[in-house]
C-alpha positions as CSV (number, residue, x, y, z in Angstrom):
1,M,-15.5,59.9,12.5
2,S,-14.2,58.5,15.8
3,K,-14.3,60.6,19.0
4,A,-12.1,60.1,22.0
5,L,-13.8,59.0,25.2
6,S,-14.2,61.8,27.8
7,V,-11.3,62.8,30.1
8,D,-13.7,62.3,33.1
9,L,-14.2,58.6,32.2
10,R,-10.5,58.1,31.6
11,E,-9.6,59.7,35.0
12,R,-12.2,57.5,36.8
13,V,-10.7,54.3,35.2
14,V,-7.1,55.4,36.1
15,A,-8.2,56.3,39.7
16,A,-9.7,52.8,40.1
17,I,-6.5,51.2,38.9
18,A,-4.5,53.5,41.3
19,A,-6.8,52.4,44.1
20,G,-5.7,48.8,43.6
21,S,-8.1,47.4,41.0
22,S,-6.7,45.5,38.1
23,C,-6.8,47.0,34.6
24,R,-9.3,44.4,33.5
25,A,-11.5,44.9,36.5
26,A,-11.5,48.7,36.1
27,A,-12.3,48.3,32.4
28,A,-15.2,46.0,33.1
29,R,-16.6,48.3,35.8
30,F,-16.6,51.3,33.5
31,G,-17.5,49.5,30.3
32,V,-14.3,50.2,28.3
33,S,-11.8,47.8,26.8
34,A,-9.0,46.4,28.9
35,A,-6.5,47.7,26.3
36,S,-7.8,51.2,26.8
37,A,-7.5,50.9,30.6
38,V,-3.9,49.7,30.2
39,R,-3.0,52.5,27.7
40,W,-4.6,55.2,29.9
41,A,-2.7,53.9,33.0
42,A,0.5,53.9,31.1
43,L,-0.2,57.4,29.7
44,T,-0.7,58.7,33.2
45,R,2.6,57.2,34.4
46,K,4.4,58.6,31.3
47,V,2.8,62.0,30.8
48,G,0.9,62.6,34.0
49,S,-2.4,63.2,32.2
50,V,-5.0,61.0,30.4
51,A,-6.0,63.8,28.0
52,P,-6.3,62.4,24.4
53,G,-4.0,63.6,21.7
54,P,-5.2,65.2,18.5
55,L,-7.3,62.9,16.2
56,G,-6.7,62.7,12.5
57,G,-4.5,64.9,10.4
58,D,-1.3,64.2,8.6
59,R,1.4,62.6,10.7
60,R,3.8,61.4,8.1
61,S,4.5,64.2,5.6
62,A,7.2,65.6,7.8
63,Q,9.4,62.6,6.8
64,I,9.4,63.4,3.1
65,E,9.4,67.2,3.8
66,A,12.8,66.8,5.5
67,H,14.2,66.0,2.0
68,A,12.3,68.7,0.2
69,A,15.5,70.5,-0.9
70,L,16.9,67.4,-2.5
71,I,13.6,66.6,-4.3
72,L,13.2,70.2,-5.6
73,R,16.9,70.2,-6.7
74,L,16.3,67.0,-8.7
75,V,13.3,68.7,-10.4
76,D,15.3,71.8,-11.2
77,Q,18.1,69.7,-12.7
78,K,15.7,67.8,-15.0
79,S,12.4,69.4,-15.6
80,D,10.8,66.2,-17.2
81,I,11.9,63.9,-14.4
82,T,9.4,61.1,-13.5
83,L,8.3,60.1,-10.0
84,R,10.1,56.8,-10.5
85,E,13.3,58.5,-11.3
86,I,12.9,60.8,-8.2
87,Q,12.2,57.6,-6.2
88,A,15.4,56.0,-7.5
89,E,17.5,59.1,-6.7
90,L,16.1,59.3,-3.2
91,A,16.9,55.6,-2.7
92,E,20.5,56.2,-3.7
93,A,20.5,58.9,-1.0
94,G,19.1,56.4,1.5
95,V,15.6,57.8,1.6
96,S,12.7,55.4,1.2
97,A,9.6,57.0,-0.4
98,G,6.7,55.6,-2.3
99,I,5.2,57.0,-5.5
100,G,2.1,58.1,-3.7
101,T,4.2,60.0,-1.1
102,L,6.0,61.8,-3.9
103,W,2.8,62.6,-5.7
104,R,1.3,64.1,-2.5
105,F,4.5,66.1,-1.9
106,F,4.1,67.8,-5.3
107,D,0.4,68.1,-4.9
108,R,0.9,70.1,-1.7
109,R,3.0,72.5,-3.7
110,R,0.5,72.5,-6.6
111,M,3.3,71.3,-8.9
112,T,2.1,69.4,-12.0
113,W,3.7,68.3,-15.2
114,K,1.1,67.8,-17.9
115,K,2.0,66.2,-21.1
116,S,0.9,68.2,-24.2
117,L,-1.3,66.4,-26.6
118,P,0.5,65.2,-29.7
119,T,-0.4,66.9,-33.0
120,P,-2.2,64.7,-35.5
121,R,0.0,63.0,-38.0
122,S,-0.2,64.2,-41.5
123,R,-1.5,61.7,-43.9
124,I,0.4,61.0,-47.0
125,A,-1.8,60.0,-49.9
126,R,-0.8,56.7,-51.5
127,T,-1.0,56.4,-55.2
128,S,-1.2,53.0,-56.8
């Protein structure tokens, strides 16, 4: 798993940039990429700190969770609704959602719809 570079290193790079060094020169001096130096300098101007944000985690489920009431209402109206049908209903409401997104939505709620196994057909004996 990746790990953010230390705040101390970030601060030294930004301090070198603030002292008049270019982003590329500061990056080369401290052994980091020029892109990182540019991002850290911009982060300092915008937020006032170079502290890294949280790594990993789910950043996108909030988009579909905002429409949870609509999705759950669709399931209540038709208990055997398919994910494709839910996707189509959401599209009509102006919400773009993939099948995997919907699957994870229901998985978080531990909602499953298992099909029951069909009973074996009875065999009719043929007489000739």
